[in-house]
C-alpha positions as CSV (number, residue, x, y, z in Angstrom):
1,M,116.5,-205.1,-54.5
2,T,113.2,-205.9,-56.1
3,D,110.0,-203.9,-55.4
4,K,109.0,-206.5,-52.9
5,T,111.8,-208.0,-50.9
6,N,111.0,-209.9,-47.8
7,V,113.5,-210.3,-45.0
8,L,114.2,-213.5,-43.1
9,I,116.6,-213.1,-40.1
10,L,118.0,-216.4,-38.9
11,F,119.6,-215.9,-35.5
12,S,121.4,-218.3,-33.2
13,D,122.8,-218.1,-29.8
14,E,126.6,-218.4,-29.0
15,H,127.9,-219.4,-32.4
16,R,131.6,-218.5,-32.7
17,H,132.6,-217.0,-36.0
18,D,134.9,-219.8,-37.1
19,A,132.7,-222.8,-36.3
20,M,131.5,-223.2,-39.9
21,G,132.8,-225.1,-42.9
22,C,132.6,-221.9,-45.0
23,A,134.8,-220.1,-42.5
24,G,137.5,-222.7,-43.0
25,H,137.0,-224.9,-40.0
26,G,138.5,-228.3,-40.6
27,L,136.0,-230.2,-38.5
28,V,132.7,-228.4,-38.0
29,K,130.1,-229.7,-40.4
30,T,127.6,-226.9,-41.4
31,P,126.5,-227.8,-45.0
32,H,123.4,-225.6,-44.9
33,L,125.3,-222.5,-43.7
34,D,128.0,-223.3,-46.2
35,Q,125.3,-223.3,-48.9
36,L,123.9,-220.0,-47.7
37,A,127.4,-218.6,-48.0
38,S,127.9,-219.9,-51.5
39,R,124.6,-218.4,-52.5
40,G,125.5,-215.1,-51.0
41,T,128.1,-213.0,-49.1
42,R,130.0,-213.7,-45.9
43,F,131.2,-210.9,-43.7
44,T,134.4,-212.2,-42.3
45,K,135.0,-209.6,-39.6
46,A,131.6,-209.2,-37.9
47,Y,131.3,-208.4,-34.2
48,T,128.8,-208.3,-31.4
49,P,128.1,-205.0,-29.6
50,S,128.3,-207.1,-26.4
51,P,129.6,-210.6,-25.7
52,I,126.6,-211.6,-23.7
53,C,123.0,-212.3,-24.6
54,V,120.6,-209.6,-23.5
55,P,122.8,-206.5,-24.3
56,A,123.7,-207.9,-27.7
57,R,120.0,-208.5,-28.6
58,A,119.0,-205.0,-27.5
59,S,121.6,-203.6,-29.8
60,L,120.4,-205.8,-32.6
61,A,116.9,-204.5,-32.1
62,T,117.7,-200.8,-31.7
63,G,120.7,-200.3,-33.9
64,Q,122.3,-198.6,-30.9
65,Y,125.4,-199.5,-28.9
66,V,125.0,-200.7,-25.3
67,H,126.0,-197.4,-23.7
68,K,123.2,-195.8,-25.7
69,N,120.3,-198.2,-25.1
70,R,121.5,-198.9,-21.5
71,C,120.6,-202.5,-21.6
72,W,123.9,-203.2,-19.8
73,S,123.5,-206.8,-18.6
74,N,121.5,-209.9,-18.5
75,A,119.3,-208.3,-15.9
76,Q,118.7,-205.1,-17.9
77,A,116.7,-206.2,-20.9
78,Y,115.0,-204.4,-23.8
79,E,111.6,-203.0,-22.9
80,G,110.5,-201.6,-26.3
81,T,112.6,-198.4,-26.2
82,P,114.6,-197.1,-27.9
83,T,112.7,-197.7,-31.1
84,S,113.5,-200.9,-33.0
85,W,113.6,-201.7,-36.7
86,G,110.4,-203.7,-36.0
87,H,108.6,-200.6,-34.7
88,Q,109.6,-198.7,-37.8
89,L,108.3,-201.4,-40.1
90,I,105.0,-201.8,-38.2
91,R,104.4,-198.1,-38.4
92,Q,104.7,-198.4,-42.2
93,S,102.2,-201.3,-42.4
94,H,104.7,-204.1,-42.8
95,R,104.2,-207.5,-41.4
96,V,106.8,-208.2,-38.7
97,D,106.7,-211.4,-36.6
98,S,109.2,-213.2,-34.4
99,I,109.6,-216.9,-33.6
100,G,111.8,-218.1,-30.8
101,K,114.1,-216.5,-28.3
102,L,114.0,-212.8,-27.8
103,H,115.6,-212.3,-24.3
104,Y,113.6,-209.1,-23.8
105,R,111.9,-208.1,-20.6
106,G,108.6,-209.7,-21.4
107,S,105.3,-209.7,-23.2
108,D,103.9,-206.7,-21.4
109,Y,106.0,-204.4,-23.6
110,D,105.7,-203.3,-27.3
111,N,108.8,-205.2,-28.5
112,G,108.5,-204.3,-32.2
113,F,106.7,-207.4,-33.4
114,E,103.1,-207.9,-34.4
115,N,103.2,-211.6,-33.2
116,E,105.7,-213.2,-30.9
117,I,105.5,-216.9,-31.4
118,L,107.2,-219.2,-28.8
119,P,108.9,-216.2,-27.3
120,L,111.5,-216.7,-24.7
121,Y,112.1,-213.7,-22.4
122,I,114.5,-213.2,-19.5
123,R,113.7,-215.4,-16.6
124,N,110.8,-214.1,-14.4
125,G,111.2,-210.7,-16.1
126,T,114.3,-210.0,-14.0
127,G,116.9,-212.2,-15.7
128,W,120.4,-213.0,-14.2
129,I,120.4,-210.6,-11.3
130,K,123.5,-212.1,-9.6
131,G,125.6,-210.6,-12.5
132,L,124.7,-207.2,-11.1
133,L,127.0,-207.9,-8.1
134,R,130.2,-207.2,-10.0
135,D,132.4,-206.8,-7.0
136,H,131.4,-210.3,-5.7
137,E,133.4,-213.3,-6.8
138,A,131.9,-216.7,-7.3
139,V,128.3,-215.6,-7.6
140,L,127.7,-218.6,-9.9
141,D,128.1,-222.3,-9.4
142,V,129.8,-223.5,-12.6
143,S,129.8,-227.2,-11.8
144,A,126.5,-228.0,-13.6
145,Y,127.9,-226.7,-16.9
146,T,130.7,-229.3,-16.8
147,T,128.3,-232.2,-16.2
148,E,125.7,-231.5,-18.8
149,I,127.8,-232.6,-21.7
150,G,127.8,-235.4,-24.3
151,P,125.0,-237.1,-26.1
152,G,121.4,-236.8,-25.0
153,E,118.2,-234.8,-25.2
154,N,117.6,-231.4,-23.6
155,S,114.8,-228.9,-23.4
156,Y,116.9,-226.4,-25.4
157,T,117.1,-228.8,-28.3
158,D,113.3,-229.6,-28.0
159,Y,112.6,-225.8,-28.0
160,D,114.7,-225.3,-31.1
161,L,112.8,-228.0,-33.0
162,E,109.6,-226.3,-32.2
163,V,111.0,-223.0,-33.4
164,T,111.9,-224.7,-36.7
165,R,108.5,-226.2,-37.1
166,N,106.7,-223.0,-36.4
167,A,109.0,-221.1,-38.8
168,C,108.3,-223.6,-41.6
169,D,104.5,-223.3,-41.0
170,W,104.8,-219.5,-41.0
171,L,106.6,-219.5,-44.3
172,N,104.0,-221.8,-45.8
173,D,101.2,-219.5,-44.7
174,A,103.0,-216.4,-45.9
175,A,103.3,-218.0,-49.4
176,S,99.6,-218.1,-49.7
177,A,98.8,-214.7,-48.2
178,Q,98.1,-211.8,-50.5
179,S,99.9,-208.6,-49.5
180,D,101.4,-205.6,-51.4
181,K,104.0,-205.2,-48.6
182,P,106.9,-207.4,-47.9
183,W,107.2,-209.4,-44.7
184,T,110.0,-209.6,-42.1
185,L,110.4,-212.7,-40.0
186,F,112.9,-213.0,-37.1
187,V,113.6,-216.7,-36.4
188,S,115.8,-217.2,-33.2
189,W,117.1,-220.5,-31.9
190,L,118.8,-221.3,-28.5
191,R,121.6,-223.5,-29.9
192,P,124.6,-223.9,-29.9
193,H,124.2,-222.2,-26.4
194,Y,124.9,-224.6,-23.5
195,P,123.9,-226.9,-21.8
196,L,126.3,-228.9,-23.9
197,T,124.0,-231.9,-24.1
198,C,123.8,-232.7,-27.8
199,P,121.4,-234.9,-29.9
200,E,123.3,-238.2,-30.4
201,A,123.2,-238.2,-34.1
202,F,125.0,-234.8,-34.2
203,Y,127.4,-235.7,-31.3
204,E,128.5,-238.8,-33.2
205,L,129.7,-236.6,-36.1
206,Y,132.7,-235.7,-33.9
207,P,134.5,-238.8,-32.6
208,L,136.9,-237.9,-29.8
209,S,139.7,-239.7,-31.6
210,E,139.4,-237.1,-34.4
211,M,138.8,-234.0,-32.3
212,D,141.1,-231.0,-32.3
213,E,142.5,-229.6,-29.1
214,A,141.6,-226.3,-27.4
215,R,144.1,-223.5,-28.3
216,F,146.3,-221.3,-26.2
217,M,146.4,-223.6,-23.2
218,S,150.0,-222.9,-22.0
219,Q,150.6,-220.6,-19.1
220,E,152.2,-218.1,-21.3
221,A,149.3,-218.0,-23.7
222,L,146.6,-217.5,-21.0
223,P,145.0,-214.0,-20.5
224,Q,147.4,-211.7,-18.8
225,H,145.2,-208.7,-18.2
226,P,143.9,-208.4,-14.6
227,V,140.3,-207.8,-15.6
228,T,140.2,-210.9,-17.9
229,Q,141.9,-212.9,-15.2
230,T,139.1,-211.8,-12.8
231,I,136.6,-213.0,-15.4
232,R,138.4,-216.3,-15.5
233,R,138.2,-216.7,-11.8
234,H,134.5,-215.9,-11.7
235,F,133.7,-218.5,-14.4
236,N,136.3,-221.1,-13.8
237,Y,134.7,-223.9,-15.7
238,D,137.9,-225.3,-16.9
239,D,139.2,-226.6,-13.6
240,C,136.1,-228.8,-13.4
241,F,137.2,-230.7,-16.6
242,D,139.8,-233.4,-17.1
243,G,141.4,-234.2,-20.4
244,Q,138.5,-236.5,-21.6
245,T,135.5,-234.4,-20.3
246,R,137.0,-231.3,-21.9
247,Q,137.0,-233.0,-25.3
248,I,133.5,-234.3,-24.8
249,A,132.3,-230.8,-24.1
250,R,134.1,-229.4,-27.1
251,A,132.7,-232.2,-29.3
252,S,129.3,-231.4,-27.9
253,Y,129.6,-227.8,-28.9
254,Y,130.6,-228.7,-32.4
255,G,127.6,-231.1,-32.6
256,L,125.3,-228.4,-31.5
257,C,126.6,-226.2,-34.2
258,S,125.7,-228.9,-36.7
259,F,122.3,-229.3,-35.1
260,L,121.7,-225.6,-35.4
261,D,122.8,-225.8,-39.1
262,A,120.2,-228.5,-39.7
263,Q,117.5,-226.1,-38.4
264,V,118.7,-223.4,-40.8
265,G,118.5,-226.0,-43.5
266,A,115.0,-226.9,-42.8
267,V,113.8,-223.3,-42.8
268,M,115.7,-222.5,-46.0
269,N,114.3,-225.6,-47.7
270,T,110.8,-224.4,-46.9
271,L,111.6,-220.9,-48.2
272,H,112.7,-222.4,-51.5
273,Q,109.8,-224.9,-51.7
274,T,107.3,-222.1,-51.2
275,G,108.8,-220.0,-54.1
276,Q,109.8,-217.1,-51.8
277,A,113.6,-217.5,-52.0
278,D,114.0,-215.2,-55.1
279,N,112.5,-212.2,-53.4
280,T,113.7,-212.7,-49.8
281,L,116.8,-211.3,-48.2
282,V,118.2,-213.9,-45.8
283,I,120.6,-212.9,-43.0
284,Y,122.2,-215.4,-40.6
285,T,124.1,-214.3,-37.6
286,S,124.5,-214.9,-33.9
287,D,124.5,-212.8,-30.7
288,H,128.1,-213.6,-29.7
289,G,130.7,-216.4,-29.8
290,D,132.0,-219.0,-27.4
291,H,135.5,-219.8,-26.2
292,N,134.9,-223.6,-26.3
293,G,137.9,-224.2,-24.1
294,D,140.4,-221.8,-25.8
295,R,142.6,-220.0,-23.3
296,R,141.0,-222.3,-20.7
297,M,137.9,-220.3,-21.0
298,W,134.3,-221.3,-21.8
299,T,131.1,-219.5,-22.9
300,K,131.6,-215.8,-23.8
301,M,132.1,-212.7,-21.6
302,S,135.5,-211.6,-23.0
303,L,136.8,-209.3,-25.7
304,Y,138.7,-212.1,-27.5
305,D,137.6,-212.9,-31.0
306,E,136.4,-216.3,-29.8
307,S,133.7,-214.5,-27.8
308,A,133.2,-211.1,-29.5
309,R,133.4,-212.1,-33.2
310,I,130.3,-213.6,-34.8
311,P,129.3,-215.3,-38.1
312,M,127.3,-213.1,-40.5
313,L,126.0,-214.3,-43.9
314,M,123.5,-212.7,-46.3
315,S,121.9,-213.9,-49.5
316,G,119.1,-212.7,-51.7
317,P,118.2,-210.4,-54.6
318,Q,121.2,-208.6,-55.9
319,I,123.5,-210.0,-53.2
320,P,126.8,-211.2,-54.8
321,K,127.3,-215.0,-54.7
322,A,130.3,-216.7,-53.0
323,K,131.7,-213.4,-52.0
324,T,133.5,-212.4,-48.8
325,V,133.6,-208.9,-47.4
326,E,136.4,-208.1,-45.0
327,T,135.0,-204.7,-44.0
328,L,134.1,-204.6,-40.3
329,A,130.4,-205.4,-39.6
330,S,128.3,-205.4,-36.5
331,L,124.9,-206.4,-35.2
332,V,124.0,-202.7,-35.2
333,D,124.2,-202.9,-39.0
334,I,121.1,-205.2,-39.1
335,Y,118.8,-202.2,-38.4
336,P,119.7,-200.2,-41.5
337,T,119.9,-203.4,-43.6
338,V,116.3,-204.4,-42.9
339,L,114.9,-201.0,-43.5
340,Q,116.8,-200.6,-46.8
341,A,115.8,-204.0,-48.0
342,V,112.0,-203.4,-47.6
343,G,112.2,-199.8,-48.7
344,A,111.0,-198.4,-45.3
345,Q,111.8,-195.0,-43.9
346,D,113.8,-194.5,-40.7
347,D,113.5,-191.8,-38.1
348,E,116.0,-189.0,-37.6
349,I,117.9,-190.6,-34.8
350,D,121.7,-191.0,-35.4
351,R,122.7,-194.6,-35.4
352,P,126.2,-196.1,-35.9
353,G,125.2,-198.8,-38.3
354,L,125.7,-199.2,-42.0
355,S,123.6,-201.4,-44.1
356,L,125.3,-204.7,-45.1
357,Q,124.4,-203.9,-48.7
358,S,126.4,-200.7,-48.5
359,L,129.4,-202.7,-47.1
360,I,129.3,-204.9,-50.1
361,D,129.4,-201.8,-52.3
362,G,132.5,-200.6,-50.6
363,A,131.2,-198.4,-47.8
364,G,132.8,-198.4,-44.3
365,E,136.3,-199.5,-45.3
366,D,137.9,-197.2,-42.6
367,R,135.2,-197.6,-40.0
368,A,135.6,-198.9,-36.4
369,V,133.2,-201.0,-34.4
370,L,132.6,-201.2,-30.7
371,S,131.9,-204.0,-28.2
372,E,131.2,-203.5,-24.5
373,Y,130.8,-205.8,-21.4
374,H,129.2,-204.6,-18.2
375,D,128.0,-207.7,-16.5
376,G,129.0,-210.3,-13.9
377,G,132.6,-211.1,-13.3
378,S,133.9,-207.8,-14.5
379,P,135.1,-205.2,-11.9
380,V,134.9,-202.5,-14.5
381,G,133.4,-201.9,-18.0
382,M,135.2,-203.6,-20.8
383,F,135.3,-201.6,-24.1
384,M,136.7,-203.0,-27.4
385,L,137.4,-200.9,-30.4
386,R,138.1,-202.9,-33.6
387,T,139.6,-201.2,-36.6
388,D,140.9,-202.9,-39.8
389,K,144.3,-203.5,-38.2
390,W,143.9,-203.0,-34.5
391,K,142.0,-204.2,-31.5
392,Y,142.1,-201.7,-28.6
393,N,140.7,-202.7,-25.3
394,C,140.0,-200.1,-22.7
395,Y,139.3,-200.8,-19.0
396,P,138.8,-197.5,-17.1
397,G,141.1,-197.5,-14.2
398,Y,143.2,-200.3,-15.5
399,P,145.9,-200.5,-18.2
400,P,144.6,-200.9,-21.8
401,E,145.4,-203.6,-24.3
402,L,146.5,-203.2,-27.9
403,F,146.7,-206.1,-30.5
404,D,147.9,-205.8,-34.0
405,L,145.5,-208.3,-35.6
406,A,147.3,-208.3,-38.9
407,A,150.4,-209.6,-37.4
408,D,148.9,-211.3,-34.3
409,P,145.4,-212.6,-35.1
410,D,145.4,-214.8,-32.0
411,E,145.7,-211.8,-29.7
412,L,148.7,-213.1,-27.8
413,C,151.0,-210.1,-27.8
414,D,149.8,-207.0,-26.1
415,L,151.6,-203.9,-27.5
416,S,150.0,-201.3,-25.2
417,Q,153.1,-200.8,-23.0
418,D,155.6,-200.8,-25.9
419,P,156.7,-197.2,-26.5
420,A,157.1,-197.9,-30.2
421,Y,153.3,-198.2,-30.4
422,S,152.4,-195.2,-28.3
423,E,151.0,-193.2,-31.2
424,D,148.9,-196.2,-32.4
425,L,147.6,-196.5,-28.9
426,K,146.6,-192.9,-28.7
427,R,145.0,-193.0,-32.2
428,C,142.9,-195.9,-31.1
429,H,141.8,-194.3,-27.9
430,D,140.9,-191.1,-29.7
431,K,138.8,-193.1,-32.2
432,M,137.1,-194.9,-29.4
433,C,136.3,-191.5,-27.8
434,D,134.6,-190.5,-31.1
435,L,132.1,-193.2,-30.3
436,L,131.9,-192.8,-26.5
437,D,133.6,-191.7,-23.3
438,P,134.5,-195.0,-21.7
439,A,134.9,-193.6,-18.2
440,E,131.5,-191.8,-18.4
441,A,129.8,-195.0,-19.8
442,N,131.3,-197.1,-17.1
443,D,130.1,-194.7,-14.4
444,L,126.6,-194.7,-16.0
445,A,126.5,-198.5,-16.1
446,F,127.4,-198.8,-12.4
447,A,124.9,-196.1,-11.4
448,D,122.0,-197.8,-13.4
449,Q,123.0,-201.2,-11.8
450,A,123.2,-199.8,-8.3
451,Q,119.6,-198.4,-8.7
452,L,118.4,-201.8,-9.9
453,I,120.1,-203.6,-7.0
454,E,118.2,-201.3,-4.6
455,Q,114.9,-201.9,-6.4
456,L,115.5,-205.7,-6.2
457,G,115.9,-205.5,-2.4
458,G,119.6,-205.0,-2.0
459,V,122.8,-207.0,-2.3
460,E,122.0,-209.7,0.4
461,K,118.7,-210.5,-1.2
462,I,120.4,-210.9,-4.6
463,V,123.1,-213.1,-3.1
464,N,120.5,-215.4,-1.6
465,S,118.3,-215.6,-4.8
466,E,117.9,-218.7,-6.7
467,E,120.8,-219.6,-8.9
468,F,120.7,-220.5,-12.6
469,D,123.3,-220.6,-15.3
470,H,121.0,-220.3,-18.4
471,T,117.5,-219.1,-19.1
472,P,115.0,-222.0,-18.7
473,T,112.7,-222.6,-21.7
474,H,109.7,-222.2,-19.4
475,S,110.4,-219.2,-17.1
476,G,107.8,-217.8,-14.8
């Protein structure tokens, strides 16, 4: 790194790991992300700490897993504690701003940014409270999701265009500012998160006649675990589609990935035009993935790679070009990455992350990363441990799952009940217990949520509260 390295974090919402040309997708057109990958390093096995928005973003900010920061659900948002990487930088006189979606509690808290431009917080400061009712099925009407598809304009798209314009203006201003400290800018878009209404020019990139089909659609390939089956019942979008509308929705998602790519391209062009690219570390990643119809599932909220695995690209000073790193990575790695890049000091709190720079240099080859889900649709906490070879899923009170991702990358063959793999199962469970006690974390999540349900007026009041399927761009 140079003496003055800026950091530009480009963050999207619900971008699955393989929906990029540079990830080998045969259809999805992402020329700007592909260019970012060719100029830098792509981390091919990156995971979210939680396959839903609010908890994932709290972990990104704090460098802590969900069970540590206790932002369990989309109604339990970040409120400025634990300390974020932004707090650390501001204390050391760095400029730290955000533009776009935060999905934190609100503006009344010190969120770790000097300026929050176009911030989007959880709705009304309370978020998706119906997800707190985890023993109630069908708390969400899924029908709107399946009608808001195809070409057209949408407030999410309009919001993202404003984020892009503000980010370009910010970079132009930063280029003319005089400072002996590097800046850090967090730019956060809504897309390709649904509604799956896509600008026509991007939708037309994916004619239905050329579209691929959703994967793992046969009865034998569908999720077999009772907890995942419960999730599917709660969020049964797929039954609302027919063959054609399913393909329209899938094409719309691809088109929104291309729209998002265009926003990245606009910001990167401004970074280069203003002469700041040579001393700026650029990180692109997303909060979680999206099934996009695979396994007859939509959106996220599972431990499958379609949902829990994310894109992660990095370019900048001393970052190898056109390189791929297969070492496991996580959003909790962003915290040490930013601090290392700008030369800032950290506190003494133990965090699980490793800087992405260190992963490039060979660190973490035997590490494991964690993902958790404690929100609507799940009767119990869902805990995923990913090692280089294995994915181990723990559901307290239910049977586990064990997938050999080297032999079974599609996660179709659960080995957990095969005696031949009992030692592997135990090793994975013991490794998970090095990071957390899943039963203890599950109990803590339910206790915190029971307390919040009471504060919100009880179960009946939540059941009768206004319903929404995604955060509006202008929440109260």
